[in-house]
C-alpha positions as a Markdown table, in Angstrom:
| # | Residue | x | y | z |
|---|---|---|---|---|
| 1 | Unk | -17.8 | 5.1 | -23.8 |
| 2 | Unk | -21.0 | 4.0 | -22.0 |
| 3 | Unk | -21.3 | 1.2 | -19.4 |
| 4 | Unk | -23.2 | -0.9 | -21.9 |
| 5 | Unk | -20.3 | -0.7 | -24.3 |
| 6 | Unk | -17.9 | -1.7 | -21.6 |
| 7 | Unk | -19.8 | -4.9 | -20.8 |
| 8 | Unk | -20.0 | -5.7 | -24.5 |
| 9 | Unk | -16.2 | -6.3 | -24.6 |
| 10 | Unk | -15.4 | -9.8 | -25.7 |
| 11 | Unk | -12.7 | -12.0 | -23.9 |
| 12 | Unk | -13.2 | -10.2 | -20.7 |
| 13 | Unk | -11.9 | -13.2 | -18.8 |
| 14 | Unk | -8.5 | -12.9 | -20.6 |
| 15 | Unk | -8.4 | -9.2 | -19.7 |
| 16 | Unk | -9.1 | -10.1 | -16.0 |
| 17 | Unk | -6.3 | -12.7 | -16.1 |
| 18 | Unk | -3.9 | -10.1 | -17.6 |
| 19 | Unk | -4.8 | -7.6 | -14.9 |
| 20 | Unk | -4.3 | -10.2 | -12.2 |
| 21 | Unk | -0.9 | -11.1 | -13.5 |
| 22 | Unk | 0.1 | -7.4 | -13.5 |
| 23 | Unk | -1.2 | -7.0 | -9.9 |
| 24 | Unk | 0.6 | -10.2 | -8.9 |
| 25 | Unk | 3.8 | -8.7 | -10.3 |
| 26 | Unk | 3.5 | -5.6 | -8.2 |
| 27 | Unk | 2.3 | -7.5 | -5.1 |
| 28 | Unk | 5.1 | -10.1 | -5.0 |
| 29 | Unk | 7.7 | -7.4 | -5.5 |
| 30 | Unk | 7.3 | -6.2 | -1.9 |
| 31 | Unk | 7.5 | -9.6 | -0.2 |
| 32 | Unk | 10.1 | -11.3 | -2.4 |
| 33 | Unk | 12.6 | -8.4 | -2.1 |
| 34 | Unk | 12.1 | -8.0 | 1.7 |
| 35 | Unk | 13.1 | -11.7 | 2.1 |
| 36 | Unk | 16.2 | -11.4 | -0.1 |
| 37 | Unk | 17.5 | -8.1 | 1.3 |
| 38 | Unk | 19.8 | -9.6 | 4.0 |
| 39 | Unk | 21.6 | -11.6 | 1.3 |
| 40 | Unk | 21.7 | -8.5 | -1.0 |
| 41 | Unk | 23.2 | -6.4 | 1.8 |
| 42 | Unk | 25.8 | -9.0 | 2.6 |
| 43 | Unk | 27.0 | -8.9 | -1.0 |
| 44 | Unk | 26.7 | -5.2 | -1.8 |
| 45 | Unk | 27.4 | -3.7 | 1.6 |
| 46 | Unk | 26.0 | -0.3 | 2.5 |
| 47 | Unk | 23.8 | -1.4 | 5.4 |
| 48 | Unk | 23.3 | 2.2 | 6.4 |
| 49 | Unk | 21.4 | 2.8 | 3.2 |
| 50 | Unk | 19.2 | -0.3 | 3.7 |
| 51 | Unk | 16.0 | 1.7 | 4.5 |
| 52 | Unk | 16.3 | 3.7 | 1.3 |
| 53 | Unk | 15.9 | 0.6 | -0.8 |
| 54 | Unk | 12.2 | 0.4 | 0.4 |
| 55 | Unk | 11.6 | 4.1 | 1.0 |
| 56 | Unk | 12.7 | 5.3 | -2.5 |
| 57 | Unk | 10.4 | 2.7 | -4.1 |
| 58 | Unk | 7.4 | 3.8 | -2.1 |
| 59 | Unk | 8.3 | 7.5 | -2.7 |
| 60 | Unk | 8.5 | 7.3 | -6.5 |
| 61 | Unk | 5.5 | 5.0 | -6.6 |
| 62 | Unk | 3.4 | 7.4 | -4.6 |
| 63 | Unk | 4.5 | 10.5 | -6.6 |
| 64 | Unk | 3.6 | 8.9 | -9.9 |
| 65 | Unk | 0.3 | 7.2 | -9.0 |
| 66 | Unk | -1.9 | 10.4 | -9.5 |
| 67 | Unk | 0.0 | 11.3 | -12.7 |
| 68 | Unk | -0.7 | 8.0 | -14.3 |
| 69 | Unk | -4.3 | 8.1 | -13.3 |
| 70 | Unk | -4.8 | 11.5 | -15.0 |
| 71 | Unk | -2.7 | 10.4 | -18.1 |
| 72 | Unk | -4.9 | 7.3 | -18.4 |
| 73 | Unk | -8.0 | 9.6 | -18.7 |
| 74 | Unk | -6.3 | 11.7 | -21.3 |
| 75 | Unk | -4.2 | 9.3 | -23.4 |
| 76 | Unk | -6.0 | 6.0 | -22.8 |
| 77 | Unk | -5.6 | 3.2 | -20.4 |
| 78 | Unk | -3.6 | 0.8 | -22.5 |
| 79 | Unk | -0.9 | 3.2 | -23.7 |
| 80 | Unk | -0.2 | 4.5 | -20.1 |
| 81 | Unk | -0.3 | 1.0 | -18.7 |
| 82 | Unk | 2.3 | -0.1 | -21.2 |
| 83 | Unk | 4.5 | 2.9 | -20.4 |
| 84 | Unk | 4.4 | 2.3 | -16.7 |
| 85 | Unk | 4.8 | -1.5 | -16.9 |
| 86 | Unk | 7.8 | -1.1 | -19.3 |
| 87 | Unk | 9.4 | 1.3 | -16.9 |
| 88 | Unk | 8.8 | -1.1 | -14.0 |
| 89 | Unk | 10.4 | -4.0 | -15.9 |
| 90 | Unk | 13.3 | -1.9 | -17.0 |
| 91 | Unk | 13.9 | -1.0 | -13.3 |
| 92 | Unk | 13.7 | -4.6 | -12.4 |
| 93 | Unk | 16.3 | -5.7 | -14.9 |
| 94 | Unk | 18.6 | -2.9 | -13.8 |
| 95 | Unk | 18.2 | -3.8 | -10.1 |
| 96 | Unk | 19.5 | -7.3 | -10.8 |
| 97 | Unk | 22.7 | -5.8 | -12.3 |
| 98 | Unk | 23.3 | -3.3 | -9.5 |
| 99 | Unk | 27.0 | -3.3 | -8.5 |
| 100 | Unk | 26.5 | -1.4 | -5.3 |
| 101 | Unk | 23.8 | -0.3 | -2.8 |
| 102 | Unk | 23.7 | 3.2 | -4.2 |
| 103 | Unk | 23.0 | 1.9 | -7.7 |
| 104 | Unk | 20.3 | -0.5 | -6.3 |
| 105 | Unk | 18.6 | 2.5 | -4.7 |
| 106 | Unk | 18.7 | 4.5 | -8.0 |
| 107 | Unk | 17.2 | 1.5 | -10.0 |
| 108 | Unk | 14.6 | 0.9 | -7.3 |
| 109 | Unk | 13.5 | 4.5 | -7.9 |
| 110 | Unk | 13.0 | 3.7 | -11.6 |
| 111 | Unk | 11.1 | 0.6 | -10.6 |
| 112 | Unk | 8.8 | 2.6 | -8.3 |
| 113 | Unk | 8.1 | 5.1 | -11.0 |
| 114 | Unk | 6.7 | 2.3 | -13.1 |
| 115 | Unk | 4.9 | 0.6 | -10.2 |
| 116 | Unk | 2.8 | 3.7 | -9.8 |
| 117 | Unk | 0.9 | 2.8 | -13.0 |
| 118 | Unk | 0.2 | -0.9 | -12.2 |
| 119 | Unk | -2.2 | -0.8 | -9.3 |
| 120 | Unk | -4.5 | 2.1 | -10.3 |
| 121 | Unk | -4.6 | 1.2 | -14.0 |
| 122 | Unk | -5.4 | -2.5 | -13.5 |
| 123 | Unk | -8.3 | -1.5 | -11.3 |
| 124 | Unk | -9.4 | 1.1 | -13.9 |
| 125 | Unk | -9.2 | -1.4 | -16.8 |
| 126 | Unk | -11.3 | -3.8 | -14.9 |
| 127 | Unk | -13.8 | -1.1 | -14.1 |
| 128 | Unk | -14.0 | -0.2 | -17.8 |
| 129 | Unk | -15.0 | -3.7 | -19.0 |
| 130 | Unk | -17.3 | -4.8 | -16.2 |
| 131 | Unk | -20.6 | -3.2 | -15.2 |
| 132 | Unk | -21.0 | -1.4 | -11.8 |
| 133 | Unk | -22.9 | -4.4 | -10.5 |
| 134 | Unk | -20.2 | -6.8 | -11.6 |
| 135 | Unk | -17.2 | -4.8 | -10.3 |
| 136 | Unk | -18.0 | -5.6 | -6.7 |
| 137 | Unk | -17.3 | -9.3 | -7.2 |
| 138 | Unk | -14.5 | -8.9 | -9.8 |
| 139 | Unk | -12.4 | -6.6 | -7.5 |
| 140 | Unk | -12.3 | -9.5 | -5.0 |
| 141 | Unk | -10.4 | -11.5 | -7.6 |
| 142 | Unk | -7.8 | -8.7 | -7.9 |
| 143 | Unk | -7.5 | -8.5 | -4.1 |
| 144 | Unk | -7.0 | -12.3 | -3.8 |
| 145 | Unk | -3.7 | -11.8 | -5.7 |
| 146 | Unk | -2.3 | -10.0 | -2.7 |
| 147 | Unk | -3.1 | -13.0 | -0.5 |
| 148 | Unk | -1.3 | -15.4 | -2.8 |
| 149 | Unk | 1.7 | -13.1 | -3.2 |
| 150 | Unk | 2.0 | -12.8 | 0.6 |
| 151 | Unk | 2.5 | -16.6 | 0.8 |
| 152 | Unk | 4.4 | -17.2 | -2.4 |
| 153 | Unk | 6.7 | -14.2 | -2.2 |
| 154 | Unk | 8.7 | -15.0 | 1.0 |
| 155 | Unk | 9.0 | -18.7 | 0.0 |
| 156 | Unk | 10.1 | -17.9 | -3.5 |
| 157 | Unk | 12.6 | -15.2 | -2.3 |
| 158 | Unk | 14.1 | -17.6 | 0.2 |
| 159 | Unk | 14.4 | -20.4 | -2.4 |
| 160 | Unk | 16.0 | -18.2 | -5.0 |
| 161 | Unk | 18.7 | -16.7 | -2.7 |
| 162 | Unk | 19.5 | -20.3 | -1.4 |
| 163 | Unk | 20.0 | -21.8 | -4.8 |
| 164 | Unk | 20.6 | -18.9 | -7.3 |
| 165 | Unk | 21.9 | -15.4 | -7.5 |
| 166 | Unk | 19.8 | -12.7 | -5.7 |
| 167 | Unk | 19.5 | -10.9 | -9.1 |
| 168 | Unk | 16.8 | -13.5 | -10.0 |
| 169 | Unk | 14.6 | -12.0 | -7.3 |
| 170 | Unk | 14.2 | -8.9 | -9.5 |
| 171 | Unk | 14.2 | -10.7 | -12.9 |
| 172 | Unk | 11.4 | -13.2 | -12.0 |
| 173 | Unk | 8.8 | -10.6 | -12.7 |
| 174 | Unk | 9.9 | -9.8 | -16.2 |
| 175 | Unk | 8.2 | -12.7 | -18.0 |
| 176 | Unk | 5.0 | -12.1 | -15.9 |
| 177 | Unk | 4.9 | -8.4 | -17.0 |
| 178 | Unk | 5.5 | -9.2 | -20.7 |
| 179 | Unk | 2.7 | -11.8 | -20.7 |
| 180 | Unk | 0.3 | -9.3 | -19.1 |
| 181 | Unk | 1.1 | -6.6 | -21.7 |
| 182 | Unk | 0.8 | -9.1 | -24.6 |
| 183 | Unk | -2.6 | -10.2 | -23.4 |
| 184 | Unk | -3.9 | -6.7 | -22.9 |
| 185 | Unk | -2.5 | -5.7 | -26.3 |
| 186 | Unk | -4.5 | -8.6 | -27.9 |
| 187 | Unk | -7.8 | -8.4 | -26.0 |
| 188 | Unk | -8.3 | -5.0 | -24.3 |
| 189 | Unk | -9.9 | -2.4 | -26.7 |
| 190 | Unk | -8.4 | 1.0 | -26.2 |
| 191 | Unk | -10.7 | 3.8 | -25.3 |
| 192 | Unk | -10.4 | 7.4 | -24.0 |
| 193 | Unk | -12.6 | 10.2 | -23.1 |
| 194 | Unk | -13.7 | 13.0 | -25.4 |
| 195 | Unk | -11.2 | 15.5 | -24.0 |
| 196 | Unk | -8.3 | 16.7 | -26.0 |
| 197 | Unk | -6.6 | 18.4 | -23.1 |
| 198 | Unk | -2.9 | 18.1 | -22.4 |
| 199 | Unk | -1.3 | 17.1 | -19.1 |
| 200 | Unk | -1.1 | 19.9 | -16.7 |
| 201 | Unk | 2.7 | 20.1 | -16.4 |
| 202 | Unk | 2.9 | 22.9 | -13.9 |
| 203 | Unk | 0.4 | 21.2 | -11.7 |
| 204 | Unk | 2.3 | 17.9 | -12.0 |
| 205 | Unk | 5.5 | 19.7 | -10.9 |
| 206 | Unk | 3.9 | 21.2 | -7.8 |
| 207 | Unk | 2.3 | 17.8 | -7.0 |
| 208 | Unk | 5.6 | 15.9 | -7.3 |
| 209 | Unk | 7.3 | 18.5 | -5.1 |
| 210 | Unk | 4.6 | 18.3 | -2.5 |
| 211 | Unk | 4.5 | 14.5 | -2.3 |
| 212 | Unk | 8.2 | 14.1 | -2.5 |
| 213 | Unk | 8.9 | 16.5 | 0.3 |
| 214 | Unk | 6.1 | 15.2 | 2.5 |
| 215 | Unk | 6.9 | 11.5 | 2.1 |
| 216 | Unk | 10.6 | 12.0 | 2.5 |
| 217 | Unk | 10.0 | 13.9 | 5.8 |
| 218 | Unk | 7.6 | 11.2 | 7.0 |
| 219 | Unk | 9.7 | 8.2 | 6.0 |
| 220 | Unk | 13.1 | 9.5 | 7.0 |
| 221 | Unk | 12.2 | 11.7 | 10.0 |
| 222 | Unk | 14.6 | 10.0 | 12.4 |
| 223 | Unk | 17.5 | 10.2 | 9.9 |
| 224 | Unk | 16.9 | 13.8 | 8.8 |
| 225 | Unk | 16.4 | 15.3 | 12.2 |
| 226 | Unk | 15.5 | 19.0 | 12.0 |
| 227 | Unk | 15.7 | 18.8 | 8.2 |
| 228 | Unk | 12.4 | 16.9 | 8.4 |
| 229 | Unk | 10.7 | 20.1 | 9.6 |
| 230 | Unk | 12.3 | 22.0 | 6.6 |
| 231 | Unk | 10.9 | 19.4 | 4.2 |
| 232 | Unk | 7.5 | 19.6 | 5.9 |
| 233 | Unk | 7.5 | 23.4 | 5.3 |
| 234 | Unk | 8.4 | 22.8 | 1.7 |
| 235 | Unk | 5.5 | 20.4 | 1.4 |
| 236 | Unk | 3.0 | 22.8 | 2.9 |
| 237 | Unk | 4.2 | 25.7 | 0.7 |
| 238 | Unk | 4.2 | 23.6 | -2.5 |
| 239 | Unk | 0.7 | 22.2 | -1.6 |
| 240 | Unk | -0.6 | 25.8 | -1.3 |
| 241 | Unk | 0.9 | 26.6 | -4.7 |
| 242 | Unk | -0.7 | 23.4 | -6.1 |
| 243 | Unk | -4.2 | 24.3 | -4.8 |
| 244 | Unk | -3.8 | 27.9 | -6.1 |
| 245 | Unk | -2.7 | 26.6 | -9.5 |
| 246 | Unk | -5.4 | 24.0 | -9.8 |
| 247 | Unk | -8.1 | 26.6 | -9.2 |
| 248 | Unk | -6.9 | 28.6 | -12.2 |
| 249 | Unk | -5.8 | 25.7 | -14.5 |
| 250 | Unk | -8.0 | 25.0 | -17.6 |
| 251 | Unk | -7.1 | 21.3 | -17.2 |
| 252 | Unk | -6.6 | 20.6 | -13.5 |
| 253 | Unk | -4.9 | 17.4 | -12.4 |
| 254 | Unk | -7.8 | 16.7 | -10.1 |
| 255 | Unk | -11.0 | 17.9 | -11.8 |
| 256 | Unk | -13.4 | 19.7 | -9.6 |
| 257 | Unk | -16.0 | 17.0 | -10.1 |
| 258 | Unk | -13.9 | 14.8 | -7.8 |
| 259 | Unk | -14.1 | 17.1 | -4.8 |
| 260 | Unk | -17.8 | 17.8 | -5.4 |
| 261 | Unk | -18.7 | 14.2 | -4.9 |
| 262 | Unk | -19.2 | 13.2 | -1.3 |
| 263 | Unk | -18.7 | 9.5 | -2.2 |
| 264 | Unk | -15.3 | 10.1 | -3.9 |
| 265 | Unk | -14.0 | 12.3 | -1.0 |
| 266 | Unk | -15.2 | 9.7 | 1.5 |
| 267 | Unk | -13.5 | 6.9 | -0.5 |
| 268 | Unk | -10.2 | 8.8 | -0.4 |
| 269 | Unk | -10.5 | 9.6 | 3.3 |
| 270 | Unk | -11.4 | 6.0 | 4.0 |
| 271 | Unk | -8.3 | 4.6 | 2.2 |
| 272 | Unk | -6.1 | 7.2 | 3.9 |
| 273 | Unk | -7.3 | 5.8 | 7.2 |
| 274 | Unk | -6.9 | 2.2 | 6.2 |
| 275 | Unk | -3.3 | 2.9 | 5.0 |
| 276 | Unk | -2.5 | 4.5 | 8.4 |
| 277 | Unk | -4.2 | 1.8 | 10.5 |
| 278 | Unk | -2.5 | -1.0 | 8.5 |
| 279 | Unk | 0.9 | 0.2 | 9.6 |
| 280 | Unk | 0.0 | -0.5 | 13.2 |
| 281 | Unk | 0.1 | -4.2 | 12.4 |
| 282 | Unk | 2.5 | -4.4 | 9.4 |
| 283 | Unk | 5.3 | -2.4 | 11.0 |
| 284 | Unk | 4.9 | -3.1 | 14.7 |
| 285 | Unk | 3.3 | -6.6 | 15.2 |
| 286 | Unk | 6.6 | -8.3 | 14.1 |
| 287 | Unk | 8.4 | -6.2 | 16.7 |
| 288 | Unk | 6.0 | -7.6 | 19.3 |
| 289 | Unk | 6.4 | -11.2 | 18.2 |
| 290 | Unk | 10.2 | -11.1 | 17.9 |
| 291 | Unk | 11.0 | -8.7 | 20.7 |
| 292 | Unk | 8.3 | -9.3 | 23.4 |
| 293 | Unk | 7.4 | -12.9 | 22.7 |
| 294 | Unk | 10.9 | -13.9 | 21.6 |
| 295 | Unk | 9.6 | -15.4 | 18.4 |
| 296 | Unk | 11.5 | -16.0 | 15.1 |
| 297 | Unk | 11.2 | -14.0 | 11.9 |
| 298 | Unk | 9.3 | -16.9 | 10.4 |
| 299 | Unk | 6.7 | -16.8 | 13.2 |
| 300 | Unk | 6.4 | -13.0 | 12.7 |
| 301 | Unk | 5.9 | -13.5 | 9.0 |
| 302 | Unk | 3.4 | -16.2 | 9.5 |
| 303 | Unk | 1.3 | -14.0 | 11.8 |
| 304 | Unk | 1.4 | -11.2 | 9.2 |
| 305 | Unk | 0.4 | -13.6 | 6.5 |
| 306 | Unk | -2.9 | -14.1 | 8.3 |
| 307 | Unk | -3.7 | -10.5 | 7.5 |
| 308 | Unk | -2.9 | -11.1 | 3.9 |
| 309 | Unk | -5.2 | -14.2 | 3.9 |
| 310 | Unk | -8.1 | -12.4 | 5.6 |
| 311 | Unk | -7.9 | -9.4 | 3.2 |
| 312 | Unk | -8.8 | -11.2 | -0.1 |
| 313 | Unk | -11.4 | -13.4 | 1.6 |
| 314 | Unk | -13.2 | -10.4 | 3.0 |
| 315 | Unk | -12.8 | -8.5 | -0.3 |
| 316 | Unk | -14.5 | -11.3 | -2.2 |
| 317 | Unk | -17.3 | -11.5 | 0.4 |
| 318 | Unk | -17.8 | -7.8 | 0.4 |
| 319 | Unk | -18.7 | -7.9 | -3.3 |
| 320 | Unk | -21.6 | -10.2 | -2.6 |
| 321 | Unk | -22.6 | -8.3 | 0.6 |
| 322 | Unk | -22.8 | -5.0 | -1.3 |
| 323 | Unk | -25.2 | -6.5 | -3.8 |
| 324 | Unk | -27.5 | -7.7 | -1.0 |
| 325 | Unk | -27.2 | -4.7 | 1.3 |
| 326 | Unk | -25.5 | -1.4 | 0.5 |
| 327 | Unk | -22.1 | 0.2 | 0.2 |
| 328 | Unk | -22.6 | 1.9 | 3.6 |
| 329 | Unk | -23.5 | -1.3 | 5.4 |
| 330 | Unk | -20.6 | -3.2 | 4.0 |
| 331 | Unk | -18.1 | -0.5 | 4.8 |
| 332 | Unk | -19.5 | -0.1 | 8.3 |
| 333 | Unk | -19.2 | -3.9 | 8.9 |
| 334 | Unk | -15.6 | -3.8 | 7.6 |
| 335 | Unk | -14.8 | -0.9 | 9.9 |
| 336 | Unk | -16.3 | -2.8 | 12.9 |
| 337 | Unk | -14.1 | -5.8 | 12.1 |
| 338 | Unk | -11.1 | -3.5 | 11.8 |
| 339 | Unk | -11.9 | -2.0 | 15.2 |
| 340 | Unk | -12.3 | -5.5 | 16.7 |
| 341 | Unk | -9.0 | -6.7 | 15.3 |
| 342 | Unk | -7.1 | -3.7 | 16.5 |
| 343 | Unk | -8.7 | -4.0 | 19.9 |
| 344 | Unk | -7.4 | -7.5 | 20.1 |
| 345 | Unk | -3.9 | -6.2 | 19.7 |
| 346 | Unk | -4.4 | -4.2 | 22.9 |
| 347 | Unk | -5.1 | -7.4 | 24.8 |
| 348 | Unk | -1.8 | -8.9 | 23.9 |
| 349 | Unk | 0.5 | -9.5 | 26.8 |
| 350 | Unk | 4.0 | -10.9 | 27.4 |
| 351 | Unk | 2.7 | -14.5 | 27.6 |
| 352 | Unk | 0.3 | -14.3 | 24.6 |
| 353 | Unk | 0.8 | -17.0 | 22.1 |
| 354 | Unk | 1.9 | -16.4 | 18.4 |
| 355 | Unk | -1.4 | -17.9 | 17.3 |
| 356 | Unk | -3.3 | -15.2 | 19.2 |
| 357 | Unk | -1.4 | -12.5 | 17.3 |
| 358 | Unk | -2.3 | -14.3 | 14.1 |
| 359 | Unk | -6.0 | -14.3 | 14.9 |
| 360 | Unk | -5.8 | -10.5 | 15.5 |
| 361 | Unk | -4.0 | -10.1 | 12.2 |
| 362 | Unk | -6.7 | -12.1 | 10.4 |
| 363 | Unk | -9.5 | -10.1 | 11.8 |
| 364 | Unk | -7.7 | -6.8 | 10.9 |
| 365 | Unk | -7.2 | -8.2 | 7.4 |
| 366 | Unk | -10.9 | -9.0 | 7.0 |
| 367 | Unk | -11.8 | -5.5 | 8.1 |
| 368 | Unk | -9.3 | -3.9 | 5.7 |
| 369 | Unk | -10.3 | -6.1 | 2.8 |
| 370 | Unk | -14.0 | -5.3 | 3.3 |
| 371 | Unk | -13.6 | -1.5 | 3.7 |
| 372 | Unk | -11.0 | -0.9 | 1.0 |
| 373 | Unk | -12.9 | -2.8 | -1.6 |
| 374 | Unk | -16.2 | -1.1 | -0.7 |
| 375 | Unk | -14.6 | 2.4 | -0.8 |
| 376 | Unk | -13.0 | 1.7 | -4.2 |
| 377 | Unk | -16.1 | 0.3 | -5.8 |
| 378 | Unk | -18.2 | 3.1 | -4.5 |
| 379 | Unk | -15.8 | 5.6 | -6.0 |
| 380 | Unk | -15.5 | 3.9 | -9.4 |
| 381 | Unk | -19.3 | 3.5 | -9.7 |
| 382 | Unk | -19.9 | 7.2 | -9.0 |
| 383 | Unk | -17.2 | 8.4 | -11.4 |
| 384 | Unk | -17.7 | 9.2 | -15.0 |
| 385 | Unk | -15.5 | 7.4 | -17.6 |
| 386 | Unk | -13.6 | 10.6 | -18.3 |
| 387 | Unk | -12.3 | 10.9 | -14.7 |
| 388 | Unk | -12.4 | 7.2 | -13.6 |
| 389 | Unk | -8.6 | 6.8 | -14.0 |
| 390 | Unk | -7.7 | 9.7 | -11.8 |
| 391 | Unk | -10.5 | 8.8 | -9.3 |
| 392 | Unk | -9.1 | 5.2 | -9.0 |
| 393 | Unk | -5.6 | 6.5 | -8.7 |
| 394 | Unk | -6.5 | 9.0 | -6.0 |
| 395 | Unk | -7.8 | 6.1 | -3.9 |
| 396 | Unk | -4.6 | 4.2 | -4.3 |
| 397 | Unk | -2.5 | 7.3 | -3.6 |
| 398 | Unk | -4.5 | 8.0 | -0.4 |
| 399 | Unk | -3.7 | 4.6 | 0.9 |
| 400 | Unk | 0.0 | 5.0 | 0.2 |
| 401 | Unk | 0.0 | 8.4 | 1.8 |
| 402 | Unk | -1.8 | 7.0 | 4.8 |
| 403 | Unk | 0.8 | 4.2 | 5.2 |
| 404 | Unk | 3.6 | 6.7 | 5.2 |
| 405 | Unk | 1.9 | 9.0 | 7.7 |
| 406 | Unk | 0.8 | 6.0 | 9.9 |
| 407 | Unk | 4.4 | 4.7 | 10.0 |
| 408 | Unk | 5.7 | 8.2 | 11.0 |
| 409 | Unk | 3.1 | 8.9 | 13.7 |
| 410 | Unk | 3.2 | 5.4 | 15.3 |
| 411 | Unk | 7.0 | 5.3 | 15.1 |
| 412 | Unk | 7.1 | 8.7 | 16.9 |
| 413 | Unk | 4.7 | 7.4 | 19.6 |
| 414 | Unk | 6.8 | 4.3 | 20.1 |
| 415 | Unk | 10.1 | 6.3 | 20.3 |
| 416 | Unk | 8.6 | 8.8 | 22.8 |
| 417 | Unk | 7.3 | 6.0 | 25.1 |
| 418 | Unk | 10.6 | 4.2 | 25.0 |
| 419 | Unk | 12.5 | 7.4 | 25.8 |
| 420 | Unk | 10.3 | 8.0 | 28.8 |
| 421 | Unk | 10.2 | 4.4 | 30.1 |
| 422 | Unk | 13.8 | 3.3 | 29.3 |
| 423 | Unk | 15.9 | 6.5 | 29.2 |
| 424 | Unk | 19.0 | 4.6 | 30.3 |
| 425 | Unk | 18.8 | 2.1 | 27.4 |
| 426 | Unk | 20.1 | 2.8 | 23.9 |
| 427 | Unk | 17.8 | 1.2 | 21.3 |
| 428 | Unk | 16.0 | -1.2 | 23.7 |
| 429 | Unk | 14.0 | -2.8 | 20.9 |
| 430 | Unk | 17.2 | -3.9 | 19.2 |
| 431 | Unk | 18.5 | -5.2 | 22.6 |
| 432 | Unk | 15.6 | -7.7 | 22.9 |
| 433 | Unk | 15.4 | -8.6 | 19.2 |
| 434 | Unk | 19.1 | -9.4 | 18.6 |
| 435 | Unk | 19.7 | -12.8 | 20.1 |
| 436 | Unk | 23.3 | -12.0 | 21.2 |
| 437 | Unk | 22.2 | -8.7 | 23.0 |
| 438 | Unk | 19.2 | -10.5 | 24.5 |
| 439 | Unk | 21.3 | -13.2 | 26.0 |
| 440 | Unk | 23.8 | -10.6 | 27.4 |
| 441 | Unk | 21.1 | -9.1 | 29.6 |
| 442 | Unk | 20.4 | -10.5 | 33.1 |
| 443 | Unk | 17.1 | -12.2 | 33.6 |
| 444 | Unk | 15.8 | -9.3 | 35.6 |
| 445 | Unk | 16.9 | -6.6 | 33.2 |
| 446 | Unk | 15.5 | -8.6 | 30.3 |
| 447 | Unk | 12.1 | -8.9 | 31.8 |
| 448 | Unk | 12.1 | -5.2 | 32.7 |
| 449 | Unk | 13.0 | -4.1 | 29.2 |
| 450 | Unk | 10.5 | -6.5 | 27.6 |
| 451 | Unk | 7.7 | -5.2 | 29.9 |
| 452 | Unk | 8.5 | -1.5 | 29.0 |
| 453 | Unk | 8.7 | -2.3 | 25.3 |
| 454 | Unk | 5.4 | -4.1 | 25.5 |
| 455 | Unk | 3.7 | -1.1 | 27.2 |
| 456 | Unk | 5.2 | 1.2 | 24.6 |
| 457 | Unk | 3.8 | -1.0 | 21.8 |
| 458 | Unk | 0.4 | -0.9 | 23.5 |
| 459 | Unk | 0.3 | 2.8 | 23.0 |
| 460 | Unk | 1.1 | 2.3 | 19.3 |
| 461 | Unk | -1.8 | -0.2 | 19.1 |
| 462 | Unk | -4.1 | 2.3 | 20.9 |
| 463 | Unk | -3.3 | 4.9 | 18.2 |
| 464 | Unk | -4.1 | 2.3 | 15.6 |
| 465 | Unk | -7.5 | 1.7 | 17.3 |
| 466 | Unk | -8.4 | 5.4 | 17.3 |
| 467 | Unk | -7.6 | 5.5 | 13.6 |
| 468 | Unk | -9.8 | 2.4 | 13.0 |
| 469 | Unk | -12.7 | 4.2 | 14.7 |
| 470 | Unk | -12.3 | 7.0 | 12.2 |
| 471 | Unk | -13.0 | 4.6 | 9.3 |
| 472 | Unk | -16.4 | 3.9 | 10.9 |
| 473 | Unk | -17.2 | 7.6 | 10.9 |
| 474 | Unk | -16.1 | 8.0 | 7.2 |
| 475 | Unk | -18.2 | 5.0 | 6.2 |
| 476 | Unk | -21.4 | 7.0 | 7.0 |
| 477 | Unk | -20.7 | 9.3 | 4.1 |
| 478 | Unk | -20.9 | 6.7 | 1.3 |
| 479 | Unk | -24.3 | 5.8 | -0.3 |
| 480 | Unk | -26.7 | 3.5 | 1.5 |
| 481 | Unk | -27.6 | 1.8 | -1.8 |
| 482 | Unk | -26.6 | -1.3 | -3.8 |
| 483 | Unk | -24.4 | -1.3 | -6.9 |
| 484 | Unk | -26.5 | -0.9 | -10.0 |
């Protein structure tokens, strides 16, 4: 299917709306569930398993993203999107009926397996029906969905658990997903490449083992202890077997054309970096606000929301900027904004206001929105139709992998610094975040612990800054030309 045929599709606005609905469904899932989790834990119990509710969702999503991308190239976008979305909705319905925390974790795994199709395939579908020149602006619309979800999700989750059963938190997405599928069924013309190849099952197995072992080791390192090293070894061994198999496979999961393109490789590296840098703010800025500044969860959430507002605004702007300058200039500008915002985090001190943290989050969000959109558009515009699905999915997968790696690395940096600075304190962050434990400390002890936690967090932000500089280096490898 040629680019000219793509742009000749009628009712493209309805296809865009359907894609935005699907993206909204996936985006709001993260924020609405996080808000409702304290209520869910209070009813189901199993607080020790709390982290797995989020980890297993991310794990199964990350494992399935590249598989859906390849299947979309082989079987067609519409069919694979329907399979993934149906699985996501089934998992959502089952989550609402979960009788215990262990069942909720199992159903979240099902939900994550379906979620792996939504982000890459909505972006691929939009790339199929809009020309390379139009994609830059249209992807901004998709990104704006995340900004809306960041505001609507927490408010909706809080309202639901206050007036209804927590089950509705999971069920609210069902009608959204059904409407999205019906719209695509009506207006999106199915198409697929010329290939008649089957999915590489052996390669898929090695990929799933590699990703599962690696992400589990990264996400649950503290809980697993020495077993995390065992899982890391499994990941390395299975990755070696995957590479070996891919070189010999007649239908590799990741066609060689992907790795021969400097733009596609740079796009994946860029999103890996963005995912890692993002965790410096998403995971640790709330700790600063609530622990060091003594703020409330609402204030921490409000500061983070500034990042989610800056992201879609910059994503939309980057589309116009690319058309007037180049991919490279836009990505480099976004990287500079990311560096500036992360540098602002290093200037935070104990007496800094919440608004200052919000400004830093906004600047970081603009940098991430500009770089991520530019990398994605550059990759999609350089990819042939027959591999566009897996290329788009690889970009999404890289960001997920970067998020997991960033969380693990920065968490280790924080824990190491706390152990060196406050060896006599058991979980000092919890001591200053829990109101009862905070009030139990003497004024001198409290100020000492706060100061040492602040210094430890500064090291986390310093690591995030180094990662942000890496995005500027990677931006040099994408084309210095406009979308055509």
